[in-house]
ROROTOR-686256 format. One line per 8 residues: number of its first residue (from 0); their letters; for each residue x, y, z of C-alpha. Coordinates in steps of 0.2 Angstrom, whole numbers, always signed. Layout:
NUM) a) X/Y/Z; ...
This chain:
0) mlpviksf) +640/+804/+533; +627/+789/+534; +642/+776/+532; +650/+782/+546; +635/+784/+555; +630/+764/+547; +649/+761/+557; +646/+772/+571
8) ekiivrvl) +627/+761/+572; +634/+744/+570; +650/+746/+583; +634/+753/+597; +625/+735/+595; +640/+724/+593; +648/+734/+610; +630/+731/+617
16) vvmmifvl) +624/+713/+612; +643/+709/+623; +640/+719/+634; +621/+707/+637; +628/+695/+634; +638/+695/+651; +622/+706/+657; +613/+687/+656
24) llatvela) +628/+678/+661; +626/+685/+677; +609/+684/+680; +612/+666/+675; +621/+662/+689; +611/+674/+701; +596/+664/+699; +608/+647/+701
32) wviikdvi) +613/+655/+717; +597/+658/+724; +591/+642/+717; +605/+634/+727; +601/+644/+743; +585/+643/+742; +588/+626/+742; +602/+620/+755
40) tpptflle) +595/+632/+766; +581/+621/+781; +571/+617/+779; +581/+609/+763; +571/+605/+744; +557/+613/+751; +552/+630/+745; +540/+646/+752
48) idelldif) +527/+654/+740; +541/+670/+741; +555/+659/+738; +548/+653/+722; +540/+671/+716; +556/+677/+716; +565/+660/+704; +552/+665/+694
56) glfmlvli) +554/+679/+691; +572/+679/+691; +568/+665/+676; +559/+675/+668; +570/+690/+669; +583/+679/+661; +570/+676/+648; +567/+694/+643
64) gielldti) +587/+695/+641; +584/+681/+630; +573/+686/+620; +581/+706/+620; +595/+697/+614; +587/+690/+600; +579/+704/+594; +594/+719/+595
72) aktymgea) +605/+701/+584; +591/+703/+571; +582/+719/+574; +601/+728/+570; +615/+715/+565; +605/+705/+551; +588/+699/+550; +575/+711/+551
80) tdhaqivm) +560/+710/+551; +546/+719/+558; +552/+730/+572; +534/+732/+578; +533/+712/+580; +551/+709/+590; +546/+725/+602; +527/+718/+603
88) avaiiaia) +536/+701/+610; +546/+708/+619; +533/+719/+630; +521/+703/+631; +537/+691/+639; +540/+706/+651; +521/+710/+657; +519/+690/+661
96) rkviildv) +533/+694/+670; +528/+702/+677; +512/+694/+682; +520/+681/+690; +528/+688/+701; +515/+700/+705; +506/+699/+722; +489/+701/+720
104) kdlsglal) +486/+704/+740; +492/+722/+739; +483/+729/+725; +466/+737/+716; +454/+730/+709; +458/+745/+699; +476/+742/+696; +469/+722/+690
112) lgiaaiil) +461/+732/+677; +476/+742/+674; +488/+724/+671; +474/+716/+660; +469/+731/+651; +492/+730/+646; +489/+714/+638; +471/+716/+631
120) alsigyyl) +481/+729/+622; +498/+722/+618; +489/+700/+611; +481/+715/+601; +492/+723/+596; +504/+712/+590; +492/+698/+583; +486/+714/+569
128) itrktaaa) +505/+717/+567; +507/+696/+564; +491/+697/+554; +498/+711/+541; +515/+704/+542; +510/+686/+536; +497/+695/+524; +511/+705/+517
136) nagthdpt) +519/+688/+512; +509/+679/+504; +498/+691/+494; +492/+708/+490; +480/+714/+507; +464/+725/+504; +460/+732/+517; +443/+734/+512
144) tneihpdd) +438/+719/+511; +452/+710/+520; +455/+700/+507; +471/+692/+499; +470/+690/+481; +484/+679/+471; +491/+684/+457; +488/+677/+439
152) sghcq) +493/+661/+440; +488/+656/+456; +499/+662/+464; +499/+672/+480; +512/+688/+479
């Protein structure tokens, strides 16, 4: 039964990759259209703040899509690295997009503090996961002393 599930999972992942490529292509075309439309609309070659925010938002959306595509490809179709690290990186990019297109005039101080807390939590989580992964790749990690111990030959395991 397990081989059937694995085969089914591979088929679904391949379909998702194809659909994600199509969505990224459409999003890139949409971004190009928005840029062209905003640039040729009078006053020509001058962009308003709201137009810039729309462009940056779409640009970041395409980047998030690329990161998701990369995540799907690496995680499910080959070089499976630490899943948590990949998810954290995508989350950081997504919240960065939100911050870039955010209109702070419409938000309360509490909402801004909440966003700051999310960014801080994601950053700390990403740091800890990356550190754990680096320690695991470099040698034996002792969590009580936070040291990495080399093997008898002087090399890290």
